[in-house]
N, C-alpha and C positions, 0 to 999 in steps of 0.2 A: 344851399348849405352843403358843407363838406361832411360826408359820413364819418362817423367816429374812426373806424379803422382803414378808411381809404388811404391809398397811396398815390399821391399826385405828384406829377413831375411837369415841369415846363418843356415842352417838346420844341417850341419855336418862339422867337420874339421878332417883331418888326417894328421899325420906327415909323410913326405916323406923321407927326409934326409937333413943334414946341417941345413939351416934355412928356408926350404920349407914346405909349408903346402898345401894341396889340400882342398879347401873350396867348399862345396856344398851348393847351394842357393835354396830357396823354389820354384823357377821357373824351376827347373832342370838344370840350367846352373852350370858350375863348373870352378874354376880357380885355377891355382897353382901359389901361391905368394911366392916369395923369399924375406924374410926379411933381409937377410944378409947385403946388402948394407946399409940399414936404420940403423941396429944395429951398424955396423962397423964405420959409419960416425958420429954417435951420440957422444956427449961429456958429456952427462948426465950420472952420474954414476947409477941412478935409471933405466935407459934404458940399459946402457952397461952390467949390471948384467945378462941380458937375452943373452949374448954372451956365457954364460956357458950353454951348451946343456941341462943339467938337468932342469935348469930354464926355457929355451925355450920350452922344451917339455911339460911343465906343464901348458898348456892352457886349457881353458874351453869355451864351447858354451852354453849360457843360454839366454832364452828370444830372440833368433835370433842374438845374438851378440857374437864376439869372444873377449876374454880378457885373461889376465894373472893377477894372484894374486889379486883378487877382484878389478879389474879395474886399477891396478897399470900401466898397458900398454894396450891400446886399440886403435883402428882405426875406422874411419867412414865406415859404411857398404858399402856405395855408392862407396867410393874410392876402398875398397877391391874388390867390383864387377867389377869395371873398371880396376883392376889390378894395381891400383896406391897406393904407400905408401910414 
């Protein structure tokens, strides 16, 4: 669990397979997050376009945040740290 006043950033993200990414955080913790269920359950076409793996793999980590296509798709860092999306 994340401490109340902790400042957490994503330092690195690596594609694993399918819709899974390994996220490394600035406190040396890492999580494997599977975005598949979220993407498959979404009805929004702006989100569903990331079911195309070429789109999904085109993520960026900048300023401690993970996002796709200039923040077209992003998630709260604390949720990713806790393994929730």
